[in-house]
C-alpha positions in Angstrom: 170.7 145.7 242.0 170.8 149.2 240.6 167.2 149.8 241.7 168.0 148.8 245.3 171.0 151.2 245.4 168.8 154.0 244.0 166.1 153.3 246.6 168.7 153.3 249.4 170.2 156.6 248.2 166.7 158.2 248.1 165.7 157.2 251.6 167.0 157.9 255.1 168.8 154.6 254.9 171.7 156.4 253.2 172.1 158.6 256.3 172.0 155.7 258.8 174.6 155.7 261.6 175.1 152.8 264.0 174.6 154.2 267.5 174.3 151.8 270.5 170.9 152.1 272.2 170.4 152.2 276.0 167.5 150.5 277.8 165.0 152.7 279.5 165.8 151.1 282.9 169.5 151.9 282.5 170.9 154.2 285.2 171.7 157.8 284.5 175.2 157.1 285.8 175.8 154.3 283.3 174.6 156.5 280.4 176.9 159.3 281.5 179.8 156.8 281.4 178.8 155.9 277.8 179.1 159.6 276.8 182.5 159.9 278.6 183.8 156.7 276.8 182.7 157.9 273.3 183.3 161.6 272.7 181.6 161.4 269.2 178.2 160.5 270.6 175.9 163.5 270.1 172.8 161.6 271.3 171.8 158.2 272.6 168.5 156.5 271.7 166.5 154.9 274.5 164.6 151.6 273.8 162.2 149.3 275.7 162.2 145.5 276.1 161.0 145.1 272.5 163.8 147.2 271.1 161.4 150.0 270.2 162.6 153.5 270.7 160.9 155.4 273.5 163.1 158.4 273.9 166.5 160.1 273.3 169.3 161.6 275.5 171.1 164.6 274.2 174.8 164.7 275.1 175.1 168.4 275.7 172.1 168.8 278.0 172.8 165.5 279.8 176.5 166.1 280.5 175.8 169.8 281.6 173.2 168.5 284.1 175.7 166.1 285.7 178.5 168.6 285.8 176.7 170.3 288.7 177.7 169.5 292.2 176.0 166.5 293.8 173.9 165.8 290.7 175.4 162.3 290.3 174.6 161.5 293.9 171.1 162.8 293.6 170.1 161.4 290.2 172.8 158.9 289.1 170.9 155.9 290.2 167.6 156.9 288.6 166.5 155.2 285.3 167.3 157.1 282.2 163.6 157.2 281.4 163.2 159.9 284.0 165.5 162.3 282.1 165.1 161.4 278.5 163.3 163.4 275.8 160.2 161.3 275.3 159.2 162.9 272.0 162.2 162.4 269.6 161.7 162.2 265.8 161.3 158.6 264.8 161.1 157.6 261.1 161.0 154.3 259.2 164.2 153.3 257.3 162.4 153.6 254.0 161.2 157.2 254.5 162.3 159.4 251.7 164.9 162.1 252.2 162.4 164.8 251.2 159.8 163.5 253.7 162.3 163.4 256.6 163.4 167.0 255.8 159.8 168.1 256.0 159.3 166.2 259.3 162.4 167.8 260.8 161.5 171.3 259.8 158.0 171.0 261.1 159.2 169.6 264.4 161.7 172.4 265.0 165.2 173.3 263.8 166.8 172.0 267.1 166.3 168.5 265.8 169.0 169.3 263.2 171.4 169.1 266.1 169.9 166.2 268.0 169.2 164.1 264.9 166.5 161.5 264.7 165.9 157.8 265.3 165.5 155.3 262.5 163.4 152.1 262.8 162.7 149.0 260.7 159.4 147.3 261.4 159.2 149.6 264.5 162.4 148.2 265.9 165.5 150.5 266.5 168.2 150.2 263.8 170.2 153.4 264.1 170.3 157.2 264.1 170.7 159.9 261.5 172.4 163.3 262.0 170.6 166.4 261.1 173.7 167.9 259.5 174.1 164.8 257.2 170.5 165.4 256.2 171.2 169.0 255.4 174.3 168.1 253.4 172.3 165.6 251.4 169.6 168.1 250.6 172.2 170.7 249.6 173.9 168.1 247.3 170.6 167.2 245.7 169.8 170.9 245.1 173.2 171.5 243.5 172.8 168.4 241.3 169.4 169.6 240.3 170.6 173.1 239.4 173.5 171.6 237.5 171.1 169.5 235.5 168.9 172.5 234.7 172.0 174.4 233.6 173.7 171.7 231.5 171.1 169.3 230.2 168.1 169.6 227.9 165.0 168.9 230.1 163.1 167.2 227.3 165.6 164.7 225.9 168.1 164.5 228.7 170.9 165.2 226.3 173.6 167.8 227.1 172.5 171.3 226.1 174.5 174.0 224.3 176.4 175.0 227.5 177.6 171.5 228.3 178.3 170.8 224.6 180.6 173.8 224.3 182.4 172.7 227.5 182.9 169.2 226.2 183.9 170.4 222.8 186.6 172.7 224.2 187.9 169.7 226.4 187.9 167.5 223.3 189.9 170.1 221.3 192.4 170.3 224.2 192.9 166.5 224.2 193.1 166.6 220.4 195.9 169.1 220.5 197.9 167.1 223.1 197.4 163.7 221.4 197.4 164.9 217.8 194.1 163.1 217.1 191.4 164.5 215.0 187.8 165.0 216.2 184.7 165.2 214.0 181.6 167.3 214.5 178.2 166.5 213.1 175.5 169.3 213.0 172.1 167.6 212.6 168.8 169.3 211.6 165.6 167.2 211.3 163.7 167.4 208.0 159.9 167.4 208.2 159.7 168.1 211.9 157.6 171.4 211.8 154.6 169.7 210.0 154.5 167.2 212.9 154.1 169.9 215.4 151.5 171.7 213.2 149.5 168.6 212.5 149.7 166.5 215.7 150.6 169.1 218.3 153.6 169.8 220.5 153.1 166.8 222.7 153.6 164.5 219.7 156.5 166.6 218.6 158.1 166.3 222.1 157.7 162.5 222.0 159.3 162.4 218.6 162.3 164.4 219.7 162.9 162.1 222.7 162.8 159.1 220.3 165.2 160.9 218.0 167.6 161.4 220.9 167.4 157.7 221.8 168.1 156.6 218.2 171.0 159.0 217.8 172.7 157.7 221.0 172.4 154.1 219.7 174.8 155.1 216.8 177.5 156.4 219.1 180.3 154.8 221.1 181.2 155.5 224.7 183.0 158.9 225.0 181.1 160.5 222.1 178.6 163.2 222.9 175.2 163.9 221.4 173.6 167.3 222.4 170.5 169.2 221.7 171.1 172.7 220.5 167.4 173.7 220.6 164.3 173.0 218.5 165.1 170.2 216.2 168.9 170.8 216.0 171.4 168.4 217.4 175.2 168.2 217.5 177.4 165.1 217.8 181.1 165.2 218.9 183.1 162.2 217.7 186.4 161.7 219.6 189.5 160.5 217.9 187.5 160.4 214.7 188.6 161.2 211.1 186.1 161.9 208.3 185.9 158.2 207.3 184.5 157.2 210.7 182.3 160.4 210.8 180.8 159.4 207.5 180.0 155.9 208.8 178.3 157.4 211.9 176.4 160.0 209.8 175.0 157.3 207.5 174.0 155.2 210.5 172.2 158.2 212.0 170.4 159.0 208.7 169.3 155.3 208.5 167.9 155.1 212.0 166.2 158.5 211.9 164.2 157.8 208.7 162.6 154.7 210.2 158.9 155.5 210.9 158.0 156.7 214.4 155.1 155.0 216.3 153.6 157.6 218.5 150.5 156.0 220.1 148.1 155.5 217.2 150.0 157.7 214.9 152.7 156.5 212.5 155.0 159.3 211.3 157.2 158.4 208.3 158.1 161.8 207.0 161.2 162.4 209.3 164.7 162.4 208.0 167.8 164.5 208.7 170.3 166.8 207.1 173.8 166.5 208.5 176.8 168.8 208.2 180.2 167.5 209.0 183.5 169.2 209.9 186.8 168.0 211.3 189.2 169.6 213.8 191.9 170.8 213.1 191.4 170.3 209.3 188.5 172.6 208.9 188.6 174.9 212.0 191.0 176.1 214.7 188.4 176.6 217.6 185.1 175.3 218.9 183.2 178.3 217.5 184.6 178.0 214.0 184.2 174.2 214.0 180.5 174.6 214.9 180.1 177.2 212.2 181.8 175.0 209.6 179.5 172.0 210.5 176.5 174.3 210.4 177.3 175.6 207.0 177.8 172.0 205.7 174.4 171.1 207.1 172.8 173.9 205.0 174.5 172.5 202.0 172.9 169.1 202.7 169.5 170.8 203.0 170.0 172.7 199.7 171.0 169.5 197.9 167.9 167.5 198.7 167.9 166.7 202.5 168.1 163.3 204.1 171.9 163.3 203.4 175.2 164.6 204.8 177.6 167.1 203.5 181.3 167.7 204.4 182.5 171.2 205.0 184.5 172.7 202.2 186.4 176.0 202.3 
């Protein structure tokens, strides 16, 4: 079901509007009445006997033509096919948003106003507005830029910017609810030799697997972020040190399981984890990160593949 929704949202189907079509033999007078009855109609599609679109009538041009003296008497009885635009943009319902945008731009910017006709198996099903298309493209661009600015492009985890935002929010909630939060600063052991021996492509695959394993240890509402390189940070909401220790041990356990990367098996990876609690060990996001980072270096110095709790 999720796949179908995703497909619909990535195609012109998401922009579809139900607009009644008129037959190509309909009189111009009757079409004019349609526009007068529905002020929201910006255009009307024209179809043949097989319900296939053959043209389009634009409201502005059509109503201006019949506003002139005697135009209804002269042309009102003529079939609409004599006045329609016989070269409208016609796209299939499964055409992607990106492809439609290219088609509209190549055809001319005036089609942003008139819109375009949508078909399914060549039969008319509705119309789409050029402005809706523009809004959808703008929304996608904004979403893409937000993703670039706030998420790590390799692992898909929040990056440092989004982590700090979420950490500040978590601290605000903690202050209101008088609930502690825990922070884990995680640095991989043995990662550099993987890059040196097998190359950066293998290293990237390993980092993605690390992110997946780490997320499996967290509950909904917690955050795992990549700080850069082989450093990660985890925010545990409403968590005291006892729960943080349970999560840290779980992460240590899953990260030391060998990694199968194609024909390569890498079993030299572990993690050093530093742990700090708000407000016990720090009074701000910066000092909390520093405390957890310092604790991580203690874990490194004491043998790696372990966690350490921050001490003053």
